[in-house]
C-alpha positions as CSV (number, residue, x, y, z in Angstrom):
1,X,-38.2,3.1,74.8
2,X,-42.1,2.0,74.5
3,X,-42.4,4.5,71.5
4,X,-40.0,2.0,69.6
5,X,-40.7,-1.1,71.0
6,X,-41.1,-2.7,67.7
7,X,-37.8,-1.6,66.8
8,X,-35.4,-3.2,68.9
9,X,-37.4,-6.3,67.8
10,X,-36.3,-5.6,64.4
11,X,-33.0,-4.9,65.3
12,X,-32.4,-7.8,67.5
13,X,-33.7,-9.8,64.6
14,X,-31.0,-8.0,62.2
15,X,-28.4,-8.4,64.4
16,X,-29.4,-12.4,65.0
17,X,-29.5,-12.6,61.0
18,X,-25.6,-11.2,60.8
19,X,-23.9,-12.9,63.8
20,X,-25.7,-16.5,62.5
21,X,-24.3,-15.6,59.2
22,X,-20.9,-14.8,60.3
23,X,-21.3,-18.3,62.4
24,X,-22.4,-20.4,59.9
25,X,-19.9,-18.9,56.9
26,X,-16.9,-17.6,58.9
27,X,-17.4,-13.8,57.3
28,X,-19.9,-11.2,56.0
29,X,-18.5,-10.0,52.9
30,X,-19.4,-6.0,53.5
31,X,-18.6,-3.7,50.1
32,X,-17.9,0.1,49.8
33,X,-18.1,1.1,45.9
34,X,-16.5,-2.0,44.9
35,X,-13.9,-2.9,47.7
36,X,-15.1,-5.3,49.8
37,X,-13.8,-6.2,53.5
38,X,-14.4,-9.8,55.3
39,X,-16.8,-9.0,58.7
40,X,-15.8,-11.4,61.4
41,X,-17.1,-9.7,64.1
42,X,-20.9,-8.2,64.2
43,X,-20.9,-4.7,64.8
44,X,-23.1,-3.5,68.0
45,X,-25.8,-1.3,68.0
46,X,-25.9,1.7,70.0
47,X,-29.0,1.1,72.1
48,X,-28.0,3.7,74.9
49,X,-28.1,6.4,72.3
50,X,-31.0,5.3,70.5
51,X,-33.1,4.9,74.5
52,X,-32.2,8.7,74.8
53,X,-34.2,9.3,72.0
54,X,-30.9,10.9,70.2
55,X,-30.1,9.9,66.7
56,X,-28.0,6.5,66.2
57,X,-26.2,5.5,62.7
58,X,-27.5,2.4,61.6
59,X,-24.2,0.2,60.4
60,X,-24.9,-0.6,56.9
61,X,-23.9,-4.0,57.4
62,X,-26.8,-4.8,59.4
63,X,-29.6,-3.8,56.5
64,X,-27.5,-5.8,54.1
65,X,-27.1,-8.6,55.6
66,X,-29.6,-11.0,53.6
67,X,-28.2,-14.0,53.2
68,X,-29.1,-15.4,49.4
69,X,-26.0,-16.9,49.0
70,X,-27.8,-20.6,46.9
71,X,-30.6,-18.6,45.6
72,X,-28.4,-16.2,42.8
73,X,-26.0,-18.1,40.3
74,X,-23.7,-15.0,39.1
75,X,-23.2,-17.5,35.8
76,X,-27.0,-17.4,35.1
77,X,-28.0,-13.8,36.9
78,X,-25.1,-11.7,36.7
79,X,-22.3,-12.3,34.0
80,X,-23.4,-14.5,31.7
81,X,-20.6,-16.1,28.6
82,X,-21.7,-20.0,28.2
83,X,-21.4,-20.4,24.6
84,X,-24.2,-21.8,24.3
85,X,-25.3,-18.6,25.1
86,X,-23.2,-16.4,23.4
87,X,-22.5,-18.4,20.5
88,X,-26.4,-19.5,20.2
89,X,-27.4,-20.3,16.6
90,X,-31.0,-18.8,17.0
91,X,-30.0,-15.4,17.9
92,X,-26.3,-14.9,16.9
93,X,-24.7,-15.3,13.5
94,X,-20.9,-16.7,12.6
95,X,-19.7,-13.8,10.3
96,X,-16.8,-16.6,9.3
97,X,-18.8,-19.8,8.5
98,X,-21.6,-17.9,7.8
99,X,-23.7,-20.2,10.6
100,X,-27.0,-18.5,12.4
101,X,-28.9,-16.2,12.3
102,X,-27.5,-13.3,10.5
103,X,-30.6,-10.9,12.0
104,X,-30.4,-12.6,15.4
105,X,-31.5,-10.8,18.6
106,X,-28.2,-10.4,20.0
107,X,-26.0,-9.8,17.2
108,X,-24.0,-6.7,17.1
109,X,-25.5,-5.5,13.3
110,X,-29.4,-6.2,15.2
111,X,-28.2,-3.8,18.1
112,X,-27.0,-1.0,16.1
113,X,-29.9,-0.7,14.0
114,X,-31.8,-0.3,16.9
115,X,-29.4,1.9,18.2
116,X,-30.3,4.0,14.9
117,X,-33.5,3.8,14.9
118,X,-33.4,5.1,11.5
119,X,-37.7,5.9,11.1
120,X,-36.9,8.1,14.4
121,X,-33.4,9.7,13.9
122,X,-33.5,9.9,10.2
123,X,-29.8,8.4,10.2
124,X,-29.3,5.3,8.3
125,X,-26.7,2.7,10.4
126,X,-24.4,2.0,7.9
127,X,-24.0,6.5,8.2
128,X,-23.8,6.3,11.9
129,X,-21.0,3.3,12.4
130,X,-18.7,5.6,9.7
131,X,-19.0,8.2,11.8
132,X,-17.7,5.8,14.5
133,X,-14.8,4.7,12.7
134,X,-13.9,8.6,11.1
135,X,-12.9,8.9,15.2
136,X,-10.0,6.4,14.7
137,X,-8.8,7.4,11.2
138,X,-9.5,11.1,11.8
139,X,-9.0,12.1,15.4
140,X,-11.4,13.3,18.2
141,X,-11.5,16.4,19.8
142,X,-13.0,15.7,22.9
143,X,-13.6,18.0,26.6
144,X,-10.8,20.5,24.3
145,X,-8.2,17.8,24.0
146,X,-7.9,16.2,20.3
147,X,-7.1,12.6,19.8
148,X,-4.7,11.5,17.2
149,X,-5.6,9.4,14.9
150,X,-5.1,5.3,15.6
151,X,-4.3,4.1,12.1
152,X,-4.2,0.5,13.2
153,X,-7.8,0.6,12.6
154,X,-7.4,0.3,9.3
155,X,-5.6,-3.0,8.9
156,X,-7.5,-4.8,11.6
157,X,-11.4,-3.8,12.0
158,X,-12.2,-1.6,8.3
159,X,-10.5,-3.3,5.9
160,X,-11.6,-6.5,6.6
161,X,-15.2,-5.7,7.5
162,X,-15.1,-4.4,3.8
163,X,-13.5,-7.6,2.6
164,X,-16.0,-9.5,3.8
165,X,-19.0,-7.7,3.7
166,X,-18.8,-7.3,-0.5
167,X,-16.8,-10.9,-0.6
168,X,-13.7,-9.2,-1.9
169,X,-10.4,-11.6,-1.9
170,X,-8.5,-11.6,1.4
171,X,-5.6,-9.5,-0.2
172,X,-7.9,-7.5,-1.8
173,X,-6.3,-4.3,0.4
174,X,-2.8,-6.0,0.9
175,X,0.6,-3.9,-0.7
176,X,-0.2,-1.0,-2.9
177,X,-4.2,-1.4,-2.5
178,X,-4.1,-0.4,0.7
179,X,-6.7,2.3,0.7
180,X,-6.4,5.9,1.8
181,X,-9.1,7.9,4.2
182,X,-10.7,8.7,0.2
183,X,-11.1,5.0,-0.8
184,X,-12.3,3.7,2.2
185,X,-15.0,6.0,2.4
186,X,-16.2,5.1,-0.7
187,X,-16.0,1.7,-0.6
188,X,-18.0,1.6,3.2
189,X,-20.4,4.3,0.9
190,X,-20.7,1.5,-1.9
191,X,-21.5,-1.0,0.7
192,X,-25.1,-2.2,1.2
193,X,-26.1,-1.3,4.7
194,X,-27.6,-4.8,5.5
195,X,-24.3,-6.9,4.7
196,X,-22.3,-4.1,6.8
197,X,-24.7,-5.0,9.7
198,X,-24.9,-8.9,9.1
199,X,-20.7,-9.1,8.8
200,X,-19.8,-6.6,11.5
201,X,-16.8,-8.5,12.8
202,X,-17.6,-8.9,16.5
203,X,-18.4,-11.8,18.4
204,X,-20.5,-11.5,21.7
205,X,-18.5,-12.4,24.4
206,X,-20.9,-12.0,27.7
207,X,-24.7,-10.4,28.9
208,X,-24.0,-8.6,31.8
209,X,-26.5,-7.6,34.4
210,X,-25.7,-4.1,35.9
211,X,-28.3,-3.7,38.6
212,X,-25.9,-2.8,41.6
213,X,-25.4,0.5,39.3
214,X,-29.0,1.6,39.9
215,X,-29.2,5.2,41.9
216,X,-32.6,4.7,43.6
217,X,-33.6,7.2,46.7
218,X,-34.3,5.3,49.7
219,X,-38.1,4.3,49.9
220,X,-39.5,6.3,47.5
221,X,-41.6,5.0,44.3
222,X,-39.8,6.8,41.9
223,X,-36.1,5.3,40.4
224,X,-33.6,7.9,39.4
225,X,-31.0,5.9,37.7
226,X,-32.3,2.2,37.4
227,X,-28.9,1.0,36.6
228,X,-27.4,-1.1,33.1
229,X,-27.8,-4.3,30.9
230,X,-24.4,-4.4,29.1
231,X,-23.2,-6.4,26.4
232,X,-20.0,-7.2,25.9
233,X,-18.6,-7.7,22.1
234,X,-14.6,-8.4,20.6
235,X,-13.4,-8.0,17.6
236,X,-13.1,-10.9,15.4
237,X,-11.2,-11.4,12.3
238,X,-13.8,-11.7,9.3
239,X,-11.0,-12.8,6.6
240,X,-7.4,-13.5,7.1
241,X,-5.1,-10.8,8.1
242,X,-2.0,-9.8,7.1
243,X,0.9,-8.1,8.2
244,X,3.8,-7.0,6.2
245,X,5.6,-10.3,7.2
246,X,3.0,-13.0,8.1
247,X,-0.4,-13.7,8.7
248,X,-1.6,-11.6,12.0
249,X,-5.2,-13.3,12.2
250,X,-6.8,-16.3,10.8
251,X,-10.4,-16.2,10.3
252,X,-12.1,-16.2,13.9
253,X,-9.6,-15.0,15.7
254,X,-9.2,-12.3,18.0
255,X,-6.2,-10.2,15.6
256,X,-3.2,-9.6,17.2
257,X,-1.3,-6.5,17.3
258,X,2.5,-7.5,15.9
259,X,4.0,-9.8,13.8
260,X,5.8,-12.1,15.8
261,X,4.9,-11.1,18.9
262,X,2.7,-14.1,20.1
263,X,4.8,-14.7,22.9
264,X,3.6,-11.0,24.5
265,X,0.5,-10.7,26.7
266,X,-0.6,-7.4,26.4
267,X,-1.0,-6.8,22.5
268,X,-4.3,-8.8,21.4
269,X,-7.7,-7.4,20.4
270,X,-10.7,-5.4,21.0
271,X,-13.1,-5.1,23.5
272,X,-16.5,-2.7,22.5
273,X,-19.2,-2.8,25.4
274,X,-22.4,-1.8,24.7
275,X,-24.2,-0.2,28.1
276,X,-27.5,0.1,28.5
277,X,-29.5,2.3,30.7
278,X,-32.3,0.3,32.2
279,X,-35.6,1.9,31.2
280,X,-37.7,1.5,34.7
281,X,-38.8,4.5,36.5
282,X,-40.4,2.8,40.0
283,X,-39.0,0.9,42.3
284,X,-41.8,-1.7,41.4
285,X,-41.4,-1.9,37.9
286,X,-37.7,-2.1,38.4
287,X,-38.1,-5.2,41.1
288,X,-39.8,-7.2,38.2
289,X,-37.0,-6.6,36.0
290,X,-34.7,-7.5,39.1
291,X,-37.0,-10.7,40.1
292,X,-36.3,-11.8,36.3
293,X,-33.0,-11.7,36.6
294,X,-32.8,-13.9,39.6
295,X,-35.1,-16.2,37.8
296,X,-32.4,-17.1,35.4
297,X,-30.8,-18.9,38.1
298,X,-33.7,-21.2,37.9
299,X,-32.8,-22.8,34.2
300,X,-30.3,-24.8,33.1
301,X,-27.4,-22.5,31.7
302,X,-28.1,-21.8,27.9
303,X,-31.1,-24.4,28.0
304,X,-33.7,-23.4,25.0
305,X,-35.7,-22.1,28.5
306,X,-32.9,-20.2,29.6
307,X,-32.0,-18.3,26.3
308,X,-35.6,-17.5,25.7
309,X,-36.1,-15.6,29.3
310,X,-32.9,-14.1,28.7
311,X,-34.2,-12.7,25.4
312,X,-37.1,-11.3,27.0
313,X,-34.9,-9.3,29.3
314,X,-32.6,-8.5,27.3
315,X,-35.5,-6.7,24.4
316,X,-36.5,-4.7,27.8
317,X,-33.3,-2.5,26.4
318,X,-32.3,-3.2,23.2
319,X,-35.3,-2.6,21.2
320,X,-35.7,-0.2,19.2
321,X,-37.8,3.0,21.3
322,X,-36.8,1.4,24.2
323,X,-36.8,4.7,25.8
324,X,-38.9,7.1,23.7
325,X,-37.4,10.3,25.7
326,X,-33.0,9.5,25.4
327,X,-31.5,10.2,22.0
328,X,-32.9,8.3,19.0
329,X,-35.0,6.9,21.6
330,X,-32.7,4.1,22.2
331,X,-32.1,3.0,25.5
332,X,-28.3,3.6,25.0
333,X,-26.3,5.0,27.7
334,X,-23.0,4.7,25.6
335,X,-20.6,2.7,24.1
336,X,-17.1,1.9,25.4
337,X,-13.8,0.4,23.8
338,X,-10.6,-0.7,25.2
339,X,-7.7,-1.3,22.5
340,X,-3.8,-1.1,22.1
341,X,-4.6,-2.4,18.2
342,X,-5.4,0.6,16.7
343,X,-2.3,2.4,18.1
344,X,-0.1,3.7,14.7
345,X,2.6,1.4,15.7
346,X,0.2,-1.6,14.9
347,X,0.2,-0.8,11.4
348,X,4.2,-1.0,11.0
349,X,3.9,-4.5,11.3
350,X,7.3,-5.8,11.8
351,X,8.5,-7.3,14.4
352,X,11.9,-5.0,14.5
353,X,9.6,-2.4,15.4
354,X,8.6,-4.0,18.7
355,X,10.6,-1.1,20.8
356,X,8.0,1.6,19.5
357,X,4.9,-0.9,20.3
358,X,6.5,-1.0,23.9
359,X,5.6,2.7,23.6
360,X,2.8,2.8,22.8
361,X,-1.2,3.3,24.5
362,X,-3.9,0.9,25.6
363,X,-6.7,3.4,24.4
364,X,-9.8,3.2,26.4
365,X,-12.3,5.5,24.5
366,X,-16.5,6.6,25.2
367,X,-19.1,7.4,22.8
368,X,-23.0,8.6,23.4
369,X,-25.3,9.0,21.2
370,X,-26.1,12.8,20.2
371,X,-29.5,14.1,20.1
372,X,-28.8,16.9,17.5
373,X,-27.0,14.6,14.9
374,X,-27.9,11.1,16.1
375,X,-24.5,10.0,15.7
376,X,-22.4,7.8,18.2
377,X,-20.0,11.0,19.0
378,X,-17.0,10.8,21.5
379,X,-17.5,11.9,24.9
380,X,-15.1,12.2,28.2
381,X,-14.8,9.1,30.0
382,X,-16.2,8.7,33.1
383,X,-14.9,9.7,36.3
384,X,-11.5,10.1,34.8
385,X,-9.2,13.1,35.1
386,X,-6.8,14.2,32.4
387,X,-3.6,12.3,32.5
388,X,-1.4,15.2,33.2
389,X,-3.2,16.1,36.5
390,X,-1.8,12.9,37.9
391,X,0.7,12.8,40.6
392,X,1.6,9.3,40.4
393,X,4.1,10.9,37.2
394,X,6.3,12.9,39.5
395,X,8.6,10.9,39.9
396,X,12.0,11.5,40.4
397,X,13.2,9.6,37.7
398,X,10.3,9.4,35.3
399,X,11.3,9.2,31.3
400,X,9.9,10.3,28.3
401,X,7.1,7.5,28.2
402,X,4.6,9.3,30.8
403,X,3.6,12.7,30.1
404,X,4.9,15.5,32.1
405,X,2.3,16.4,35.0
406,X,0.4,20.0,34.9
407,X,0.6,20.6,38.5
408,X,-1.9,23.2,38.7
409,X,-4.6,20.9,37.1
410,X,-3.2,18.5,39.6
411,X,-4.0,21.2,42.6
412,X,-7.6,21.7,41.0
413,X,-8.4,17.9,40.8
414,X,-7.1,17.2,44.5
415,X,-9.3,20.4,46.0
416,X,-12.6,18.9,44.0
417,X,-11.5,15.5,45.3
418,X,-11.5,16.2,49.2
419,X,-14.4,19.1,48.7
420,X,-16.4,15.6,47.5
421,X,-14.5,13.2,49.5
422,X,-17.3,12.1,51.3
423,X,-18.7,10.6,48.0
424,X,-15.5,9.7,46.6
425,X,-14.7,7.7,49.6
426,X,-18.2,6.0,49.1
427,X,-17.3,5.4,45.4
428,X,-20.3,7.3,44.6
429,X,-19.0,10.2,42.8
430,X,-18.8,12.0,39.2
431,X,-16.2,13.8,38.2
432,X,-17.6,16.9,36.2
433,X,-15.8,17.7,32.6
434,X,-13.9,21.0,34.2
435,X,-13.2,22.3,37.8
436,X,-11.9,25.8,38.6
437,X,-9.7,25.9,41.8
438,X,-7.7,29.2,42.3
439,X,-7.4,30.1,38.6
440,X,-6.0,26.3,37.9
441,X,-8.3,24.0,36.0
442,X,-8.3,20.2,35.4
443,X,-10.8,18.7,32.6
444,X,-12.5,15.3,32.9
445,X,-10.1,13.2,30.4
446,X,-11.3,12.9,26.6
447,X,-9.4,9.1,26.4
448,X,-8.3,7.1,29.1
449,X,-4.8,6.2,28.2
450,X,-2.7,3.7,30.0
451,X,1.0,5.7,28.5
452,X,3.4,3.0,27.2
453,X,1.2,0.0,29.3
454,X,2.9,1.2,32.4
455,X,0.7,-0.2,34.9
456,X,-0.8,3.0,35.8
457,X,-2.6,4.2,39.4
458,X,-3.7,7.4,40.4
459,X,-2.0,9.5,43.4
460,X,-2.2,13.0,45.1
461,X,0.1,15.4,46.5
462,X,0.3,14.8,50.1
463,X,1.9,17.8,50.9
464,X,-0.4,20.2,48.9
465,X,-2.4,22.8,51.0
466,X,-5.8,23.9,48.8
467,X,-9.2,25.1,50.2
468,X,-10.7,21.7,51.1
469,X,-7.0,19.7,51.5
470,X,-5.0,21.1,54.3
471,X,-1.5,19.9,54.1
472,X,-1.0,16.4,56.6
473,X,2.0,14.6,58.0
474,X,4.3,12.7,55.8
475,X,5.9,11.3,59.0
476,X,3.0,9.7,60.3
477,X,1.9,6.1,58.8
478,X,-0.9,6.1,60.4
479,X,-2.6,9.5,59.7
480,X,-5.3,10.2,57.4
481,X,-6.7,6.7,56.6
482,X,-9.7,8.3,55.4
483,X,-7.6,10.1,53.1
484,X,-5.7,7.0,52.0
485,X,-9.5,5.5,51.3
486,X,-10.3,8.4,49.2
487,X,-7.1,8.4,46.9
488,X,-8.2,4.5,46.4
489,X,-11.3,5.3,45.2
490,X,-10.6,8.1,43.2
491,X,-8.2,5.8,41.5
492,X,-10.2,2.3,41.0
493,X,-13.1,4.4,39.5
494,X,-11.1,5.9,36.9
495,X,-10.8,4.0,33.4
496,X,-6.9,3.2,34.0
497,X,-7.3,2.0,37.6
498,X,-10.1,-0.3,37.2
499,X,-8.3,-2.1,34.1
500,X,-4.4,-1.5,35.4
501,X,-2.7,-0.5,38.8
502,X,-5.4,-0.8,41.6
503,X,-6.7,-4.1,40.6
504,X,-3.3,-5.9,38.8
505,X,-5.8,-6.3,35.5
506,X,-3.9,-6.9,32.5
507,X,-5.9,-3.6,30.8
508,X,-9.2,-6.1,29.7
509,X,-11.5,-7.9,32.7
510,X,-12.3,-10.6,29.7
511,X,-9.8,-11.4,27.5
512,X,-10.5,-11.2,23.7
513,X,-11.1,-15.0,22.5
514,X,-12.3,-16.4,19.2
515,X,-15.5,-18.5,17.8
516,X,-15.2,-21.7,20.2
517,X,-13.9,-19.9,23.0
518,X,-15.3,-18.7,26.2
519,X,-14.6,-17.5,29.8
520,X,-15.1,-20.3,31.9
521,X,-14.2,-18.7,34.9
522,X,-16.5,-20.7,37.4
523,X,-15.4,-24.0,37.1
524,X,-12.1,-25.4,40.3
525,X,-9.9,-24.9,36.9
526,X,-11.0,-22.0,34.7
527,X,-9.5,-21.5,31.4
528,X,-6.2,-19.9,31.3
529,X,-3.3,-18.9,28.8
530,X,0.5,-19.9,29.3
531,X,2.8,-17.0,27.7
532,X,5.9,-15.5,28.1
533,X,6.0,-12.9,30.3
534,X,7.0,-8.9,28.6
535,X,9.9,-8.0,31.2
536,X,9.3,-4.7,31.4
537,X,6.6,-6.2,34.1
538,X,9.5,-6.4,36.2
539,X,10.6,-8.9,38.8
540,X,10.8,-6.5,42.0
541,X,8.5,-4.2,43.6
542,X,6.9,-1.3,42.6
543,X,9.3,1.5,41.5
544,X,12.2,-1.3,41.3
545,X,13.6,-1.3,38.3
546,X,13.9,1.5,35.4
547,X,13.1,0.2,31.9
548,X,13.4,2.1,28.6
549,X,14.0,5.0,30.4
550,X,10.9,4.6,32.6
551,X,10.5,3.6,35.9
552,X,7.9,0.8,36.3
553,X,4.7,1.9,37.8
554,X,4.0,-1.5,39.1
555,X,3.0,-3.9,41.5
556,X,5.2,-7.4,41.8
557,X,3.6,-9.9,40.2
558,X,3.6,-13.6,41.4
559,X,5.8,-15.0,38.3
560,X,8.5,-17.5,37.3
561,X,11.5,-16.0,35.6
562,X,10.3,-15.8,32.1
563,X,6.5,-17.1,32.3
564,X,2.9,-16.4,34.0
565,X,-0.5,-17.3,33.7
566,X,-3.2,-14.8,32.5
567,X,-6.9,-16.3,32.9
568,X,-9.5,-14.8,30.7
569,X,-11.3,-12.6,33.1
570,X,-9.9,-10.9,35.9
571,X,-9.6,-11.6,39.2
572,X,-11.2,-8.1,40.2
573,X,-14.6,-9.7,39.1
574,X,-14.4,-13.2,40.9
575,X,-12.3,-12.6,43.5
576,X,-9.9,-15.1,42.3
577,X,-7.0,-15.6,40.1
578,X,-5.7,-18.6,38.7
579,X,-1.8,-19.1,38.0
580,X,-1.5,-22.4,37.4
581,X,-2.3,-25.9,37.9
582,X,-3.3,-26.0,41.7
583,X,-2.5,-22.5,42.5
584,X,-4.9,-19.7,43.3
585,X,-3.1,-16.0,43.9
586,X,-3.1,-13.3,45.0
587,X,-0.6,-10.3,46.5
588,X,-1.4,-11.6,50.2
589,X,-0.4,-15.2,49.0
590,X,2.6,-14.6,47.1
591,X,4.4,-11.8,48.4
592,X,3.6,-11.5,52.4
593,X,4.8,-15.0,54.1
594,X,3.5,-14.2,56.9
595,X,0.0,-13.1,55.6
596,X,-2.9,-14.6,57.0
597,X,-3.9,-18.4,56.3
598,X,-8.1,-17.3,57.0
599,X,-7.5,-15.8,53.3
600,X,-7.7,-18.9,51.8
601,X,-7.1,-18.5,47.9
602,X,-7.1,-21.9,47.2
603,X,-9.8,-23.3,48.7
604,X,-12.4,-22.8,46.0
605,X,-15.2,-24.2,48.2
606,X,-14.9,-21.1,50.0
607,X,-14.9,-19.0,46.4
608,X,-18.2,-16.6,47.9
609,X,-15.7,-15.2,51.0
610,X,-12.9,-14.9,48.6
611,X,-11.5,-11.3,47.8
612,X,-8.5,-10.9,45.5
613,X,-6.1,-9.5,47.8
614,X,-4.0,-6.2,46.0
615,X,-1.5,-3.7,47.5
616,X,-2.2,-0.3,47.7
617,X,0.1,0.8,44.4
618,X,0.7,3.8,46.6
619,X,2.8,1.8,49.6
620,X,6.2,1.7,48.6
621,X,7.1,5.3,48.5
622,X,9.2,5.9,51.0
623,X,7.7,9.6,52.2
624,X,10.6,11.6,51.4
625,X,8.9,12.8,48.3
626,X,5.7,14.5,47.5
627,X,4.3,10.8,47.6
628,X,1.5,8.8,49.3
629,X,1.8,8.5,53.0
630,X,4.1,5.2,53.5
631,X,1.5,2.5,55.3
632,X,3.2,-1.3,54.4
633,X,1.2,-4.0,53.7
634,X,-2.0,-1.9,53.1
635,X,-4.5,-4.1,50.4
636,X,-7.5,-4.2,49.2
637,X,-9.6,-6.7,48.2
638,X,-12.1,-7.2,45.4
639,X,-14.7,-9.7,44.1
640,X,-16.8,-7.6,42.0
641,X,-19.3,-10.1,40.9
642,X,-19.7,-11.0,44.7
643,X,-20.3,-7.5,45.2
644,X,-23.0,-7.3,42.3
645,X,-25.2,-10.9,44.1
646,X,-25.0,-8.7,47.4
647,X,-26.5,-5.7,45.8
648,X,-29.1,-7.5,43.8
649,X,-30.4,-9.5,47.1
650,X,-30.4,-6.6,49.0
651,X,-32.7,-5.0,46.4
652,X,-35.1,-8.6,46.1
653,X,-35.8,-7.8,49.3
654,X,-36.3,-4.6,50.4
655,X,-40.0,-2.8,49.6
656,X,-40.8,-2.0,46.1
657,X,-43.4,0.8,48.0
658,X,-45.0,1.8,51.0
659,X,-48.1,-0.7,50.2
660,X,-45.4,-3.4,50.8
661,X,-44.2,-2.8,54.5
662,X,-41.1,-4.7,55.4
663,X,-38.8,-4.6,59.0
664,X,-37.1,-1.8,57.1
665,X,-40.3,0.0,56.8
666,X,-41.1,0.2,60.4
667,X,-37.8,2.2,61.4
668,X,-38.5,5.6,62.7
669,X,-37.2,8.5,60.7
670,X,-33.6,9.2,61.9
671,X,-32.5,5.4,60.9
672,X,-34.7,5.8,57.7
673,X,-32.1,8.8,56.8
674,X,-29.2,6.8,57.3
675,X,-30.2,3.5,55.5
676,X,-32.0,5.0,52.3
677,X,-29.9,4.3,49.0
678,X,-27.9,7.8,47.8
679,X,-27.8,8.2,44.3
680,X,-25.3,6.9,42.1
681,X,-23.9,8.4,39.2
682,X,-24.5,6.9,36.0
683,X,-21.8,5.5,33.8
684,X,-20.0,3.8,36.2
685,X,-17.5,1.3,35.6
């Protein structure tokens, strides 16, 4: 014990620190991937084993327990949506009123121009954007899968953009003037690039710090993945957009997908996220960058000092040649889009076609810069298998709106998942473009479809037997809890699971809004919408009703018969869901009368330890089919911004190099190996 005498004091201090936090705050939030758990009793270190000079696994919560609740303001340093920032007239431009700075540093056009970097790529921004749009107009082949055209892109994006850029009449493309593919491409080529960039119809909604995606290796000097900095834009109508019967969007609004469907919750807008990889390569440089984000918490949100400091941070990633070794010299990792607006049924524009609209899909797409063509090309969506490999689609009464599963692909996916279950269980996996088992192959998805708006989650077959996953008993509700966690992490890290079934999110983490609106989710009463609930979302538990020939892959939602509140930003991010005056709701409060009242979602002052509780969507299966093992009342807790805050805090309190010793640096090697932070895959959700 003499050799490790300093270690005794270190661990004692860590234990005391954690116990003090729990005593002061009632709990400490510990996260595995995106899933949070409130720790109310500090784990004990195994001193007997350690004294015997044998390896001991240090509970990660020991090292994680750095208390910085007051030093990091989420709205300043993690997820910035304040109107004084996202509509700053010095750095953004209003394409409707023509006010602001048309070449402002945070305009969509400026970011695209820098991403293209014509001096390096030889490609113009006009060409890059046209090729990007053709992915929707012409269809795409990605990872061997053909994605059909999304013809709504003409009415809602291409035509209004060209009308505004050329100062044509709002009715230029109405009726017989509706262009063919040849017409719009000719019009595009004849429009000046400066005008196209100036009037790009995308409003900035948020600037986001994703340092939590970093993948530094332990306490070495180098960094192989420094996380991301993201810009969330939403589609705005730059001019009046006409349907066949009436106006579907006035200038400055987020376009609506169907004339007369103003009461429906699930049809509005398009979000575009530009996701830049932080270019730092050493821990010290990255920690300086993290400190700059933290320092934003010391400025009044939206003040000139704040906006200038934030601009300096963003120049690191958005400038041309920010990453000389990446395509076009751009730091861009990928662009992601989330929309239902472009579905072919949207172009029909009559409320009589609502049944067709119900059958259309939300689509989440990914685009990456190609090092040869220097264009934005469609890419498979990260960590998302092809839908037909999903065993959740194997239902006794599944109807025609869901694709028939390919059981061979499903078996190959199951084998890969459990071959890599340690990484998957920690939410640190990266699904390959394809994987073959026993002659069967599953493929990464070309796009992430939420088919017919069924509330989508991923499941595996619990009676499958593969090399890496053996049959387990469907009659034991307490068996194989690790495998249940593996299923949940697989599903949560897909596009659909994150934006739908695992988190009870209605397709966008931030709802599209127009000019003059922001996501004020920090106040005690955040902004919310009051809209009629689409009755396809049912009033019962999952699998409880048959609508339009399909069972609803859905959770029970807290609701009255015909109405529901939908906040601007999902409870997955904030840990809280506002559902009307004075009400904070999640599954535990709405559907479990005997739920533990210690989890108090009504107390806004307890926000720092609030987890939005969501039932595991596989819980209600009866165990007689090849579905997940039944385990009633199993829930998962989410507060993603709290997780990001915690990880930023931990990183800032860790050593940047061996020249900067801290108490963790003095741990013996068998402990350092455990506390070292493993690499995370790039392009996390």
